[in-house]
C-alpha positions in Angstrom: 61.9 42.9 104.2 58.4 43.7 103.0 56.5 41.2 100.9 52.9 40.3 100.1 51.3 36.9 100.5 51.0 36.6 96.7 54.7 37.1 96.1 56.9 34.1 95.3 59.6 33.9 98.0 62.8 32.1 97.2 63.4 28.8 98.8 67.0 28.9 100.1 67.1 25.1 100.7 66.2 24.4 97.0 68.8 26.9 96.0 71.5 25.4 98.2 70.8 21.9 96.8 70.9 23.3 93.3 74.3 24.9 94.0 75.6 21.6 95.3 75.6 22.5 99.0 74.1 20.7 102.0 71.5 22.4 104.2 71.2 21.8 107.9 67.8 21.9 109.5 66.5 22.1 113.1 64.0 19.4 113.8 61.0 20.7 115.7 58.9 18.0 117.2 58.1 18.9 120.8 58.8 22.7 121.0 55.4 24.2 120.2 56.5 27.8 119.8 57.9 30.2 117.3 60.8 30.6 119.7 62.3 27.6 117.7 62.9 30.0 114.8 65.1 32.3 116.8 67.0 29.3 118.2 67.6 27.9 114.7 68.7 31.3 113.5 71.2 31.8 116.3 72.6 28.3 115.8 73.2 28.8 112.1 70.6 26.4 110.7 69.4 26.8 107.1 65.8 25.6 107.5 63.2 24.3 110.0 62.0 20.7 109.9 58.5 20.7 111.5 57.4 17.2 112.4 53.7 16.6 112.6 54.1 12.9 112.3 55.9 12.1 115.6 54.9 14.9 117.9 52.0 16.9 119.4 52.3 19.8 116.9 49.1 20.8 115.2 48.8 22.2 111.7 48.1 25.6 113.1 51.2 25.5 115.2 53.3 24.4 112.3 51.9 27.3 110.2 52.8 29.8 112.9 56.4 28.4 112.9 56.5 28.4 109.1 55.4 32.1 108.9 57.9 33.1 111.5 60.6 31.2 109.6 59.7 33.0 106.4 60.3 36.3 108.2 63.6 35.1 109.5 64.8 33.7 106.1 64.5 30.1 107.3 62.1 28.0 105.1 60.1 25.4 106.9 59.8 21.9 105.7 56.8 20.1 107.3 56.6 16.3 107.7 52.9 15.3 107.5 51.5 12.2 109.3 50.9 10.3 106.1 50.6 10.3 102.3 46.9 11.0 102.4 47.2 13.9 104.9 44.8 16.8 104.3 47.4 19.0 106.0 49.6 19.1 102.8 47.5 21.9 101.2 47.0 23.7 104.5 50.7 23.8 105.3 51.7 25.0 101.8 49.0 27.6 101.9 50.1 28.7 105.3 53.8 29.2 104.5 55.7 25.9 104.5 58.1 25.8 101.6 58.5 22.0 101.6 56.6 18.9 102.5 58.1 15.6 103.7 55.7 12.6 103.3 56.4 9.3 105.0 55.3 5.8 104.1 55.3 6.3 100.3 55.7 2.9 98.8 55.1 3.0 95.1 55.8 5.4 92.2 52.0 6.0 91.9 51.9 7.1 95.5 54.9 9.4 94.9 53.1 11.0 91.9 49.9 11.5 94.0 52.0 13.2 96.7 53.7 15.5 94.1 50.3 16.4 92.7 49.0 17.2 96.2 51.8 19.8 96.5 50.9 21.6 93.2 48.4 24.3 92.6 45.8 24.1 89.8 46.0 24.0 86.8 49.5 22.4 87.1 48.1 19.4 88.9 47.0 16.4 86.9 43.9 15.7 89.0 40.7 17.5 87.9 40.0 20.7 89.8 37.4 23.4 89.8 39.7 26.3 89.1 41.9 28.2 91.7 40.1 27.4 94.9 43.4 27.5 96.9 44.4 30.8 95.5 41.5 33.0 96.7 44.0 35.6 97.9 45.2 36.2 94.4 43.7 37.2 91.1 43.9 34.1 88.8 46.2 31.2 88.8 49.1 32.6 86.7 51.2 33.4 89.8 50.9 29.9 91.3 53.3 28.0 88.9 56.4 29.4 90.6 55.2 28.2 93.9 55.0 24.6 92.6 58.6 24.9 91.2 59.9 26.1 94.5 58.2 23.6 96.7 60.5 20.9 98.0 58.7 17.6 98.0 60.3 14.6 99.9 59.0 11.1 100.1 60.6 8.6 102.4 60.6 4.9 101.3 
């Protein structure tokens, strides 16, 4: 499968949920290698759950796993350390197709998390254009990314 970084890849987890099916994911917390992708694929998992909150994984390691997952057809959902995590944008830009945010306690915090997962100009917060889309020409292509991003908050 050939694709460009600017193409919108389908998120099979979002589609499974929309179709009324469950999705099984492999939790990756200690294994700091893209070998986890092959393991998940051989075992029949539908997605990767990369945990940056409870383990030693760095954002760079998580992005490596997410990109390998994209090539294998396994979207990566990444749990960030907290609701104010700067890794949210980095993980989405790097290939994660979902973000799980712990310790969200109010509707306002949930809205802020949802906005952190969106690309301008679809975010409510003021922005200075398309700074996160430097690899593309203009922001028009970013709206589908926001619609296909799975955002999860744990209360």
